[in-house]
Structure formats: structure tokens, C-alpha cells
C-alpha positions in Angstrom: 96.8 94.0 91.5 96.9 91.9 94.1 97.3 93.2 97.7 100.6 91.4 98.1 102.4 93.1 94.9 100.4 96.8 95.9 102.9 96.7 99.2 105.4 97.0 96.8 104.4 100.1 94.7 106.0 102.5 97.6 109.3 100.5 97.6 109.7 100.8 94.2 109.2 104.0 93.7 111.7 104.3 96.5 114.2 102.6 95.0 113.7 104.2 91.6 114.6 107.7 93.2 117.7 106.5 95.3 119.2 104.3 92.3 118.5 106.7 88.9 117.6 106.6 85.6 120.5 103.9 84.8 118.3 101.1 86.9 114.7 99.9 85.4 112.8 98.9 88.6 109.9 96.2 87.4 106.9 94.7 89.7 105.6 91.6 88.7 101.9 90.2 89.7 102.3 86.5 88.7 98.9 86.0 88.9 98.9 86.2 85.0 101.9 85.4 83.4 100.6 86.8 79.8 100.5 90.8 81.3 102.9 90.2 84.3 104.4 93.7 84.6 101.9 95.7 86.9 104.5 98.8 87.7 107.7 99.9 86.0 110.2 102.5 86.3 112.7 103.3 83.4 111.5 101.2 81.1 113.4 102.4 78.7 116.0 99.9 79.6 114.4 96.8 78.5 111.9 98.7 76.2 109.3 97.1 78.2 105.9 98.5 79.8 102.8 97.7 82.7 100.9 94.7 80.5 103.7 93.0 79.2 104.6 89.3 80.1 106.7 87.1 83.0 110.2 86.5 82.2 112.3 83.1 81.5 113.9 83.2 84.8 111.0 83.8 86.7 109.0 80.4 85.2 112.1 78.8 85.5 112.2 79.9 89.4 108.5 78.9 89.7 109.7 75.5 88.4 112.8 74.6 90.9 112.2 77.2 94.0 108.3 77.9 94.6 108.5 75.5 97.6 111.5 76.4 98.9 111.4 79.2 101.1 114.3 81.3 98.7 113.6 84.7 99.1 115.7 86.4 96.3 118.3 85.9 93.4 121.4 89.2 93.3 123.3 90.1 91.0 123.2 88.1 87.8 123.5 89.0 84.6 120.4 89.4 81.9 119.9 90.8 78.2 117.2 92.9 76.4 115.5 91.6 73.2 118.5 94.1 71.7 121.3 92.0 73.5 122.1 94.8 76.1 123.5 93.5 78.8 122.4 94.1 82.3 123.6 93.3 86.0 120.0 92.3 87.5 118.3 90.9 91.1 114.9 89.7 91.6 113.1 89.7 95.1 110.3 87.3 95.1 107.0 88.0 96.8 105.0 85.0 98.9 101.4 85.1 100.2 100.9 83.8 103.5 101.1 79.8 102.1 104.5 80.3 100.5 103.3 80.6 97.4 105.1 82.8 94.8 102.6 86.1 94.1 104.7 88.6 92.5 108.4 89.6 91.4 110.3 92.8 92.3 113.4 93.0 89.5 116.0 95.5 89.1 118.3 95.8 85.8 121.0 97.7 85.7 122.4 99.1 82.5 126.0 100.0 83.2 127.1 100.4 79.8 128.4 104.4 80.4 130.0 103.1 83.2 131.9 100.4 82.3 133.1 102.6 78.9 134.6 104.5 81.6 136.3 102.4 83.1 137.4 100.7 80.0 139.6 103.7 79.4 140.6 103.7 82.9 141.8 100.1 82.4 143.1 100.6 79.4 145.7 102.5 81.5 146.6 99.4 83.9 148.2 97.2 81.2 147.9 94.3 84.2 144.4 94.7 85.5 142.0 92.1 85.0 138.1 92.6 84.9 136.8 89.0 86.4 133.3 90.2 86.1 132.8 90.8 82.3 129.3 90.7 80.7 129.0 88.5 78.0 126.5 86.7 76.2 127.7 83.5 77.5 126.6 83.8 81.3 123.1 85.2 80.8 120.2 84.0 82.9 117.5 86.2 82.0 115.9 87.1 78.8 113.9 90.3 79.4 111.2 90.0 76.3 108.5 91.8 76.3 106.5 89.3 74.0 104.9 86.5 75.5 105.2 84.1 72.8 108.9 84.3 72.5 109.7 84.0 76.0 106.7 81.0 75.5 109.0 79.6 72.4 112.1 79.7 74.6 110.9 77.9 77.7 109.5 74.8 75.7 113.2 75.1 73.6 114.9 75.1 76.9 112.7 71.9 78.0 112.9 70.0 74.8 116.7 70.5 74.6 117.2 68.7 77.6 116.4 65.5 76.3 118.8 63.6 74.0 116.2 62.8 71.6 114.7 64.8 68.9 110.7 65.2 69.2 109.7 63.0 66.5 111.2 60.4 68.1 109.8 60.6 71.8 108.2 58.3 73.3 104.7 59.2 75.1 107.1 58.6 78.8 109.2 61.5 77.5 106.3 63.6 76.0 104.6 63.4 79.3 107.6 64.6 81.1 107.7 67.8 78.6 104.5 68.6 79.2 104.6 67.9 82.8 107.6 70.1 83.3 105.8 73.3 80.8 102.4 72.3 83.1 104.4 73.1 86.6 106.0 76.2 85.2 102.7 77.5 83.5 103.2 77.9 80.4 99.7 76.9 79.7 98.7 80.0 81.8 100.1 81.8 78.8 97.9 82.5 75.6 98.8 80.1 72.6 101.4 78.4 74.0 99.0 74.9 73.1 99.5 75.4 69.8 103.2 76.3 69.9 103.8 72.9 72.5 102.2 71.1 69.8 103.9 72.1 67.2 107.3 71.5 68.8 106.7 68.5 69.7 104.7 67.3 66.1 101.4 66.2 68.0 97.9 67.9 67.6 96.3 70.5 69.5 94.1 67.8 71.4 96.2 65.5 72.2 98.3 68.2 74.6 95.1 68.8 76.3 94.4 65.2 76.7 98.0 65.3 78.3 97.1 68.3 80.5 94.3 66.3 81.1 95.9 63.6 82.6 98.9 65.0 84.2 96.4 67.3 86.5 93.7 64.1 87.2 97.4 62.3 88.0 98.5 65.3 90.6 
């Protein structure tokens, strides 16, 4: 655990005492994507544990905000592997050079609260809840399987293009591989093989693209 993350362990423990058993609190060390979770409280909520991997939202943030100054994202919806809907917030930990090196994440399970609220609102026919959690507005998948995180991210980036992989030009494949490289996908074991399968390319070809992109940068 690096020094920047270590400073937040006592804060995580403090939040665990304050927020109780319905909120999962996780510290991610983003110098190791594949085994980023280094501290966890109430892991029963998402079923994750120490040594599990980074999530898709944090990977997205590494692309879109890593060079900016945004410090946190609050009040978004996430879901577990079993499609349990959660209410989440993430605080990004930066080093002295402003690089994101870790994240403190809160994931709250309000299922029992919602059941009680549903009963109460059934007595109020004119009540409308404009913050109902649905699977249509999920921003983060709390998945402990790095391979599935990799596949989801690859699919998300490929789907941004209007052409199927077998018909992609060299320039389009370069854009896809550049985006994957920028978000650190290739730091996860087995990712080159997954990308090769998705793009219908050989693994040596993917490595050549990566080398070319890094040399250009």
C-alpha cells in the first residue's frame, strides 16, 4: 500500500463506524489495477475482498479526468454482480504531481430502507419519487472479476464506433487501442488476448500497435 493510500485507512475505518453496516467502504490502490482493493469494510454488500480489481467507472475516470482537478464524484448509482442496486460516491486520491493513485469509495445498500419507503408511499397515492434506482442509469459495475471488467471496457470502447471490428480501418483500430491503453487496460493480465479476440487480430499485432502508440506519445 503506497503512502498516499495508507493515510486514508483510518478515515475509512472512521466512516465505517459512522455509516454502519449498510455502507461498503473501499480503498483502491491504482498502481495495481488487477488487485487494486487494499482495504475494505462491509464487503458483504458487493461480495468483494482485498486483492480484487478496479471498477469500470474508475477506469473511465482515469481517461476523462486524470489530467484535471476533479476530486470526487457523488451520488451515482452502481450495481453488484447480482444486480443489487447501490448508491455510491468516490473520492480520488492524488499524489504531489496531481496523478490519481487511489480512490476511496462508498457504496450504500438502501434496499431495506426502500422497502419501508415503498410501504409508506403506498399510503400516499400522489407521491412521486424522482430518484428511483433502475438498471438504466447505472454508472459503475462493482465486479470483482478483472477479466469481466476488461471485457466490459473493451466492449464499451468498441461500441463507440459505428463499424464492426472486422470492417475497422487501421486508423479506427489505432483509436480503439489508444483509448484502451490510456485507461490502463493493458496493465490487467490477459487483456491483450481479449482485445485481440474482440478486434479479430493476433496478439503480436496488438503489441505492435501498443508499441507504436507509446513511441508516438
